[in-house]
C-alpha positions, -999 to +999 in steps of 0.1 A: -188+030-066-180-001-042-212-021-049-214-055-065-244-072-078-242-108-082-267-120-110-281-156-107-300-175-132-296-202-158-291-195-197-321-179-210-331-163-178-323-129-194-293-118-175-275-102-203-307-088-217-316-072-184-282-056-181-284-040-217-320-028-209-307-010-180-276+003-198-253-012-173-232-032-199-198-016-191-202-025-155-208-063-160-181-091-162-192-125-172-173-159-175-188-164-209-171-129-222-137-146-215-147-179-231-153-159-262-121-142-261-101-176-257-124-194-284-127-197-322-161-204-338-163-240-353-196-257-365-212-287-351-227-318-370-258-298-378-236-270-392-245-247-364-219-223-350-205-232-317-174-220-296-144-242-295-113-238-271-081-255-271-073-283-245-069-269-211-077-232-222-107-233-196-082-230-168-068-200-183-104-185-189-112-190-152-079-175-142-084-144-166-121-139-153-109-139-116-081-115-124-105-092-140-130-093-114-102-087-088-090-058-108-124-042-110-127-046-073-094-031-065-106+000-087-137+003-065-159+001-098-197-008-096-196-046-106-223-068-121-211-105-119-230-118-150-227-156-144-252-183-135-242-184-097-261-213-088-252-211-053-232-188-029-200-211-032-201-199-068-194-162-060-183-162-024-145-157-032-154-126-050-179-114-023-152-120+004-126-098-016-153-072-024-161-069+013-126-066+025-122-038-001-153-018+014-180-032-010-216-039-004-226-070-020-263-077-034-278-106-053-303-101-082-323-133-087-330-130-125-343-168-130-369-161-103-401-182-109-392-191-145-402-226-154-378-251-173-402-246-201-399-209-202-362-212-201-358-235-229-381-216-250-360-185-244-329-204-250-343-215-283-341-179-297-305-183-296-304-213-318-280-208-347-257-187-326-227-197-306-246-186-274-271-214-279-270-241-249-282-277-250-315-281-231-302-306-207-277-281-197-303-254-192-326-276-171-295-289-149-283-253-142-318-241-135-324-268-109-288-259-091-301-224-091-333-232-073-315-255-049-288-230-041-310-202-032-310-212+005-275-208+005-277-169-004-272-146+025-268-112+007-298-089+003-317-095-028-325-065-049-334-059-086-314-041-112-338-012-110-320-007-076-284-004-091-286+034-096-305+040-063-279+021-042-251+041-060-266+076-053-256+099-026-283+123-015-272+161-007-273+166+030-292+198+043-267+211+069-285+243+077-290+231+112-254+237+120-238+271+130-208+264+109-192+240+086-154+232+093-136+211+065-102+196+075-075+189+050-052+159+047-042+150+083-014+125+073-008+111+109+000+146+122-019+142+155-002+176+168-019+197+140-050+180+145-051+184+183-047+222+175-079+218+154-099+202+179-087+225+208-095+256+187-131+245+182-135+232+218-137+195+206-161+183+182-185+211+189-219+194+182-232+228+167-204+225+142-204+198+111-168+186+108-159+171+075-124+155+068-113+153+032-095+121+036-059+107+043-061+106+080-029+085+083+006+080+067+040+097+065+034+118+097+047+107+132+016+097+151-012+077+134-023+063+168-027+100+181-049+108+151-071+077+161-073+087+194-085+122+186-111+112+161-126+082+179-113+083+215-139+058+227-138+038+195-168+056+178-168+087+156-190+115+166-221+121+145-212+155+135-178+143+120-179+130+084-149+112+071-143+114+033-121+084+022-087+092+009-062+070-010-041+064+020-070+055+041-079+031+012-044+017+017-052+009+053-084-007+042-065-032+019-041-041+046-065-046+073-086-065+051-056-087+041-061-078+004-025-068-005+004-088+005+032-060+003+040-025-004+028+007+012+055+010+039+040+043+054+004+026+057+020-003+073+041+018+099+006+036+105-011+002+111+018-008+134+015+024+154-023+020+160-021-015+169+010-009+192-012+017+209-036-010+221-063-006+195-078-038+179-083-044+141-122-043+148-118-007+158-099+003+127-125-016+106-152+005+123-134+036+116-132+028+079-168+018+079-177+053+087-159+066+055-179+079+025-169+084-012-180+119-011-200+144+008-227+168-007-240+196+014-266+224+012-252+250+035-255+289+038-273+289+004-246+272-017-242+236-031-209+221-016-193+189-029-165+175-009-143+148-023-107+138-015-092+147-049-114+168-070-138+160-100-139+180-133-170+200-140-182+176-169-182+147-148-200+166-120-226+176-146-230+140-158-235+124-123-257+153-108-294+147-104-316+178-095-348+168-075-375+187-059-366+221-044-333+222-063-319+196-039-290+176-055-278+139-056-248+123-072-253+091-091-220+073-086-228+041-105-202+048-132-177+066-110-151+040-097-139+048-061-105+051-073-114+080-094-127+098-063-095+088-046-071+102-073-093+128-088-098+138-124-065+138-141-047+141-175-055+110-198-021+096-197-021+099-159-054+081-155-041+051-179-014+046-154-035+046-123-021+080-112-030+115-103-023+148-121-008+169-094+002+202-111-013+234-099-028+240-134-052+212-127-072+232-103-087+256-127-100+228-146-120+215-116-139+248-113-177+245-116-199+274-119-226+266-094-210+240-072-183+250-045-157+222-046-134+214-017-109+187-020-074+175-006-048+150-020-031+174-042-019+212-046+010+212-069+034+187-082+065+178-059+086+203-080+061+232-070+054+248-038+018+243-026-004+272-038-031+291-020-060+270-006-086+292-028-069+274-059-094+285-085-130+300-086-152+278-066-122+255-058-104+250-025-077+226-020-067+218+017-036+196+009-006+217+024+019+191+033+017+192+069+036+161+073+066+178+056+067+211+075+037+225+060+004+232+078-029+214+082-053+236+062-088+240+074-118+259+057-145+272+080-178+284+065-202+302+087-241+300+085-239+335+067-216+322+041-183+339+055-153+318+046-123+317+068-090+297+061-070+286+093-036+269+095-024+244+120+011+233+123+024+200+134+052+204+161+085+199+143+115+182+160+136+211+167+172+209+181+175+217+218+204+222+242+236+217+226+221+205+193+205+241+189+241+248+173+234+248+135+266+228+129+256+199+153+245+165+137+210+169+149+206+203+133+222+191+100+200+161+099+168+182+106+176+208+082+184+184+053+155+181+028+162+144+020+164+133+057+135+124+078+140+130+118+115+113+140+112+108+178+118+073+189+087+059+204+092+051+241+126+067+242+123+104+251+149+126+236+161+099+209+158+108+175+159+084+144+173+098+112+165+081+079+167+092+043+134+100+025+118+079+001+123+105-026+161+104-021+160+065-026+137+066-057+154+097-073+189+090-063+195+123-043+225+113-024+252+132-005+272+126+027+244+135+051+216+116+034+239+086+029+247+087+065+209+088+076+202+052+074+193+040+110+211+067+127+200+074+163+209+107+180+203+120+215+186+154+208+201+173+238+237+169+226+237+152+193+255+121+206+252+089+185+235+063+207+229+037+179+237+034+143+236+010+114+255+014+082+260+044+060+240+038+029+261+019+004+252+007-033+248-023-056+273-029-084+258-009-112+237+014-090+251+050-093+269+065-074+284+031-068+309+014-089+296+005-125+310-032-124+335-055-109+364-041-128+358-007-112+359-022-079+394-037-085+406-006-101+395+017-072+410-007-047+442-016-065+470-026-041+446-027-011+429-056+006+397-068-010+373-089+011+338-103+006+312-115+030+279-134+021+247-112+023+220-129+042+184-121+030+164-106+060+160-073+074+183-050+094+184-050+133+203-025+152+214-033+186+228-009+212+226+002+248+207+033+259+201+045+294+217+013+306+192-011+287+199-030+257+177-018+229+166-032+196+157-010+165+148-015+128+160+015+109+132+037+117+131+029+154+107+008+176+085-011+153+067-044+150+099-056+132+123-044+159+101-060+185+100-094+167+140-090+164+141-083+202+123-115+209+145-136+188+176-120+202+166-126+237+156-161+229+193-167+214+209-151+245+189-168+271+201-154+305+230-135+289+213-103+278+229-081+304+263-097+297+259-088+261+247-051+270+278-046+292+301-057+265+289-033+238+284-004+263+322-007+272+329-004+236+304+023+229+292+003+199+261-009+180+258-044+168+240-050+134+220-082+126+202-096+097+169-109+112+157-139+094+121-151+101+094-174+088+072-146+094+089-121+071+099-141+040+119-120+016+135-134-016+157-163-005+148-190+019+173-186+046+157-213+070+144-212+103+143-180+126+176-166+135+196-134+142+227-133+121+256-111+135+268-088+109+290-062+125+299-041+154+299-004+144+312+025+166+286+048+179+299+079+162+291+101+131+318+086+108+311+049+102+338+026+117+335-011+121+350-027+151+361-062+139+376-074+170+344-068+188+323-086+161+346-116+164+344-116+201+306-113+202+302-139+175+324-164+194+313-156+230+276-157+222+275-183+195+259-162+169+260-173+132+283-147+114+293-147+078+329-151+077+353-126+059+367-140+028+400-125+017+400-125-021+430-106-023+456-089+003+465-063-025+437-060-055+450-070-088+440-087-120+438-120-099+413-102-076+390-096-105+391-134-114+385-142-077+353-118-077+340-132-108+345-166-094+328-157-061+298-144-081+295-176-100+292-195-065+266-171-055+246-180-085+250-216-081+242-217-043+211-193-050+224-167-024+214-130-023+249-120-031+277-108-013+292-074+005+326-063-011+348-041+010+376-025-008+398+006-014+404+010+024+369+006+036+345+015+008+316-011+005+293-023-024+269-050-030+268-077-056+232-092-060+229-124-078+209-128-110+189-154-092+181-130-065+173-102-090+150-122-108+128-135-079+129-098-066+116-085-101+088-112-099+077-101-064+073-066-079+053-078-106+032-102-084+026-074-060+012-049-088-010-078-101-025-086-068-032-049-063-050-047-096-024-027-114-013-035-151+019-058-153+044-055-181+054-089-191+091-083-201+123-084-184+136-103-153+108-120-133+083-122-163+088-159-169+080-167-132+049-143-135+037-160-166+040-193-147+021-178-118-008-165-141-011-201-153-017-209-118-037-180-108-036-183-071-014-177-042-033-205-021-008-225+001+018-197-001+005-174+024+020-169+058+009-148+088+033-118+086+043-094+112+016-069+100-010-094+083-008-121+057+022-120+032+030-142+004+059-167+008+079-154-021+110-179-018+083-210-016+062-196-044+091-190-068+106-224-062+071-240-067+068-222-101+103-231-111+095-269-104+061-267-123 
């Protein structure tokens, strides 16, 4: 569970002995452990064994130790910091990280009132072993420990308290008329509003327990927050079990992870945009618990986010007087509660086993277990909520057209399952025609249709994450890439590009030769690709609107500010021009607050194209040129490599690719075969991007495979061991300045 115990004391104080006596060895991480791993045993002039490290290895030892502590914290494991820790400065970095990850931090003063003589006497028992320390070192550290005591602010406990502080007591819920357990909400405020209305609000006669995953994937994270904590506080009769998506929010709000989790970042953006403060989010997260054990209606009920196997339940269950149970989570990392008991191979990779067959293996003979998180693999339809004897799963994919599952248990033990659906975006008016663009987008399994915040009747269409990761592409899913439609009549009111692919990325061309063959005899052009994020500009209801691909977000608002700063007083003039053409403008948004892979310089909006507002993508080159010239936008020029592609065009493409490498560009966009588009990405870009992925995994505490592109940069980073000096305030919190960090590592 998320508890950290900082042990303090000089060598000889008995830290390691005390840890072994309490059988907590597997939870301790010590700097000396890593020194042993990096050392060989030599002998000194007296022939006594001593550890020897190569020159500079201590730096690697410290980096490895810090990485191990961070990884344990990221997993939510109980952690004993087995070092001398003479003052708070010695461990404050770890304590800060731990608290931001939801930990409670305690200090164990092992040295206590031991005198120097006692410490030296204890140390003498080590003479003849590599662990022996010179007496002068012992007394020096002991003095620093005594002097540093005043700096310690954490509560002091003993190792006898470790299990007590990690134990969750069973709650007697017999004073309630009913128990209502609510499944994974996933930002579906409409479905949750149905639950709240059905029970007349958070009825104080009812105990409500949420199984976790309040946010992400659904349309309205802010609405969920409003329903659960309308005035900033959660009612006393509402218990929130933490889910893995809630943990993602914890990591983002705590500025622990610099990238990833786009759904959670969207949830955070929605909540902040609704006027909630970070403090309110932190207060909500502080109310979350790892699990809930209840005694209700004559049953023992265990509620976790993802479910535990019966052997683990038996191992951690302690039965007290009157049959009251408690659960000792000392040796259960929080991440196991978030992901659930799973197949060994999945556990090793930090993943869950989702298959329906898992549920039978969670069945316990005397404890009713209720969980969320999983109810079948993606290739399976969700099964019944009563998944196995004594096992209910309340994950029913409400965010993907399923329902929010609720289990109600009465004081008499009667169980009732209820289902609450999220309002789906249904075609209205002319769009009710099943052949209309809105209807086709809404019906497509790999397209997500969402209402645009602040623009009633406007829908944003984007392909799903699964389409991207699994390569599930057809004409409709490719078109759904920042496509904005009016719900009433299916009219395109703004749009970006159809999805197009990198060289070598199916279904795109395999290589440059295939590009030339496919476009033989027709013009072949390229344009430099700038490295930022896409902004889409159009006129809706007479006003200039700026979107990111998903609609109105923190990124689109930042793009709007940059665009308006560039235009000065000419916003209406640009709006009139593109409204007459019934077109959208696409921009690459470059911002110091959103560093990507390539350093593109100071903040700017780079005009890419004008695109006709219609279903079929059509670039309007005359309008692009007019806007670029009249409004003085940076705009990558069209480079004509061949008016009629032939063998010479291939040579020109290879030459252009070489220039992209030399200039350390992202790459370029190729237009060929009468309008087809593909992207060439430079090897430099691909290497730094791969490094970013490795770094993101490392900072999240996940294992990193040191092979392939980016691994050399990652090794250089591990030698350095810190992102200090390379963090910038991003649009949704601190992020790593990857271009600057990569350049620094290359120069090192």
